[in-house]
N, C-alpha and C positions, 0 to 999 in steps of 0.2 A: 356497534361494530363498524369499523371504518371500511369504506369500499375498496375494492382491489386497486382502483386507479390511484388512490392515495398512497398505497404501498409501493407502487411502481413509478412514482413521480421522481423527477431528477433530484429533488431535495432529499428524498429518502436515501439516495446513493451518495449523498454528501456534496451535491452540486447545488450551490445556492446562487442567488442573483443579487449582487455580482458574485462571480466565481472567485474563490480564494482571495478575498479582499485584503487579508493580512500577509499574503505572499508566502504562505507556509511551505508550499511545494518547491520553492526556489531559494530558501534561506536555511540557515543552520544556527543552533544555539551556541556554537563554539567557533564557527568559521565564517569569515566574510563571504558574501555570495560569490565573489569572483573566484575565490579559492575553491568553494564548493563546486562551481561550474567547471573549473579546470580538472578537479579530481574526478568528477563524473565523466568528463570527456576522456581522461586517461583510462578509466575503467571501461568505457565504451570501446576504445581502441583495442585494449587488451582482450576483452571478450570477443570482439570481432575477429581478431587474429587467431584466437583459440578456436572459435567455431570454424573458421575457414580452414585452419590447418588440420583439425580433427576430421573435418569432412573430406579434405584432400587425402589424408592418410587412409581413411576408411575406403574411399574409392580405389586408391592405389593398391591396397592389400586385398580387398574383396571384389574389386571390379564393378562395384555398384554402390549407390548411395542408399540403398535399401537397408543397409546396416547402420545408418545414422538416424534417419528421421523417425523410425518406430520407437526409439528409446526415449522414455520420459525424461531421463537425465539431459539428453541433448536438446529436447524441446524446452525444458526449463531454462537451460543455459542460453538458448536462443532468445527466450523471453527476457532474461536479464540483460543481454546485449541490446535488445530493442529498447528496453526501458532506459538504460543509461544514455543511449543516443538521443532519445526523446527528451529526457530530463536535462541532459547537458546543454542542449540547444536552448531550452526554455530558460535555464539558469543563467547562461552566458548572455542571452538576450536581455534578461532582467538586469544583470550586473552592468552591462555595457551601455544601457540606454537610460541612465538616470534613476534606476530602481523605482520606477513608477508603475510599470506594467510589463507583462510578458505575453507572448503571442497566444498561448493556450487560453488566456482569459477572454480573448475575442473570438475564438473558434466556436463552431457549433457545440452545443451542450452534450451531444452524444459522444463527441470526442473527449470531452472532459470526464464523462462517466467512464469511458474505456480507459483513460489514463489512470483514474483512481483504482479501477479493478486490476489493471496491470500492476500497480504498486502493491496491491493486496497479494497478488500471486507471487511476485518476486521477493516478498518478505515472508512467505509461508512455505512454498514448495522447496526452496533450497534446504531447509532443515529436514524435510522428509527425505529428500534425495541423499543427503549426507548420512542420516541415521540408517537408512535402508542399505546404502552401499557399504559402509564400514561395519554395520552390524550383521548383514546377511550375505553380501556378495563378494567382498574382498577376500583374497587368498594370497598364496605365495607368489602368484604371477603379477599381483598388483604393482610390485616394485622390481619386477624382473629386468626391465629394460629402462633406458633413459626416457623413451617416449611414454611408457606406461607410468613411470613415476611422475613425470610432468603432467600428464593427463589426469592422473588420480588427484594430484594436489590442486590443479587449476579448476577442474570440473566438479570434484567432490569435496573440496575443502574451502577453496577461495569463494565458491558460490555462497557459502554460509557467511563468509567474511563480508561479501558485498551486501548481503541482506542485513547484517548487523550494522554496517555503516549507515544504511538508510534508516534503520530503526533508532539508533542511538545518536547519530551525529547530524541529523537533519530535523527540520520542523514538520516534516510530512507526517500524516496520520493523526489520530488513529483511524483505521478503516471504519466505515459505516457498518453496522451490524449486518445489514442486508447483503453486503459484499461477500459474506461467507457462502452465500448460495452459489454465485457464479464460480467461486473458488472450488467449492465441492463438486460442482457440475464438471468443471475442467478435469479434475482428477478422476471422477467417475467415468467420464467419456473415454479416458485412456484405456480402460479395460477392454471394451470392444475393439479399439484400435490394435491392441496387442494380439488379440485372437484373430483379427482379420489379417494381420501380418503373418501369423502362424499358418493360416490357411493358404496364403500366397507364397510363402517362402519355406515353410516347413520347420521353422525354428522359433523358439520362444525368446523374446527379448530378455526376460528374466526367468531364471530357473524355477523360482517358487510359483510361477504362474502355470507350470506344467502339472496337471492333476495327477499324472502317473507317478511323479517323484515326490510331490508334496503330500499326496494321500489326503488325509482328513484335515490337514493344516491349511489348505488353499483358502477355504472360507475364512479362517481365522486371519490369514495374511491380508485378505481383501478388506475385511471389516476393520482390522487393526489400522491399516493405512488410512482408510476413510475417517475413522474416529480420530486418528492421530492428526490428520489435517485440520479438523475442527478445533482440536485442543491447541495446536500450534497457533492457529488464527487467533484464538481467545487470548493466549499468553502474549503474543505479539501486540495485540490491541492493549492489553493491560500495561505492558512495558512502555509503549508509546504514550499512554496517558500519564504514567508516572514520570516519564522524561519531560513531558510538557509541564507538569506541575512543578517539578524541580527547577526547570529552566526559567519559568515565570517567577518563582520565588527568589531566584538569584539575579533576575534582570538580564537573562541571556536569551531572550526570545528571538533575537535576530542579531547575532554578533557582527559587529562592524558595519551594520546597515542602518544605524540610528534607531530611534524608538519606533515600535510598531504597536498597533492596537491588539490587545489581548483578546482571546476568544471569550465570549460571554458564556459562562457555564450555566447549567440549569438553575442553580440556586441564585446566581446573579440575575438571571432573567426574571425570577420571581421578585427580587428586590426592585429591579428597574421597572417592572410592571406596576409597582405600587406608586411610582412617582407621578405618571400621568393621571392616576386615579385621584391622588391628593390635590393635584393642580386643578382637576376638573371640579372637585368639591369647593375649592377656593373661589373659582370663577362663578359657580352657582350661588355661593354666599354673597359675593359682590353684586351679582345681578339682582338678588333678592333685596339687598339693601337699597340699590338704586331705584328699584321699582316701588319700594315702600319706604320713602325717606322719613315718614312720620314715626314709624316704629324705631328707626335708627336714632332719631332725635330723642325720643322718649327714653330709649335705653341709655343714651349718653347722659341725659339729665339725672336719671336714677343713679347712675354710676357716680355723678358728682355729689 
């Protein structure tokens, strides 16, 4: 049984040494890195404008920002905004400096781990937000005003579009299996946040969290969302692995950026591991012959 320290190593979270040598986080199978960087920057600007305006509108209408930060939807969208700012800077730095390195590769490894975990969250949570909103929360008021229509589309639909962009059109991922733990912890910790908010403000951020109205379904909602998070994580991981397999097969591992080293899969590692073994056997055989030339001569004579 492996010690706990081996499970909590940087490599377990997908951070090797060197970090991202194939520049997966800043390249795309179909887009040049400069185009990818510009698109990420545009998404960063749009999400920042959206977050800022929604926050401003919330304060203007309710007189307080307490109606913004307790919502998992807004927290998730803020995470998406943060990711696109971080990833756009890294991608543009890579594209504009000769495509040899990007800043995150030189930064402390803990920041590299956090970046990978952030990628895992912004490719998982948006699907949960979209499903829960359109399946449980939306009603006739969702499209009642221009603001509500724009907000619903931007925060509860485009969020999934942003996630799909990262999953399908970049070389990032798949997430390390252990990253499902911090992803699950993040959504699990939201539950006490919601009830702390109720204790302070007297309202539930989501109606289904009210045990008086949900009755016996509250536990089912909570368990369902938790299980759904894990399922979405697994599905996203599978899709990213399939995308990488297809892009390698078509030679699109890094569009417009020249050839890149493909990742060594597990079965390739086994094959490569046999090479040094065979070389070592050849060296031993050569050393044996040099140390015992008589036997080599005899063998040669008998062969003649």
